[in-house]
N, C-alpha and C positions, 0 to 999 in steps of 0.2 A: 504494500500500500504506500502511495506517495505521500510524503509530508507536505505541509503547506509551503515550506521553503523550497522543496523540490519542484512543486507545481509553479511557483513563481520563477524559479530559474528556467524551467522549460518554456514558460510563457515569454520571458525576456529573450531567450535564445531564438524562439520562433519569430518574435517581432523583429529582431535584428536580421534574420534570414529573409523575412518578407520585405523589409525596407531595402536591403541590399539587392535582392532579386528585382524588385520593382524599379529601382533606380537604374540598374544595368539594362533592363529591357527598354526603359524610356529613353536612355541615351544611345541606344543601338543605332548605327547608321541604317538609313532606310533600305539600301541595297541588301544589306545582310538580313534585315527583318523580312524583306520580300523573299529572299532565298529560303528562309526558315518557315515562311508561310504564316507570319504573325504581323500584327499591327501594333506599333509601339503605343498607340493611344489606349490599348487594352492592357497596359502594363499592370495596373492594379488587379484586374481580374485574373490575369495569367499568374502573377506572383501569389495571390491568395490561394489559387487552386494548387500551385506547386508546393506551397508550404503547409497549408492546412488541409488540402485534399477535398475542398468543397467545390 
């Protein structure tokens, strides 16, 4: 069973991963994004799904 401290650490780690992923997608050059089949404007949704799985 996770303690409150462990849950907070996990939440903070996930938030950092989300922010880093979102920022990297948003800054991605358009030609790279097109090659990968993503739209940088969807960076928030893509990062949320990648980190939290929703």
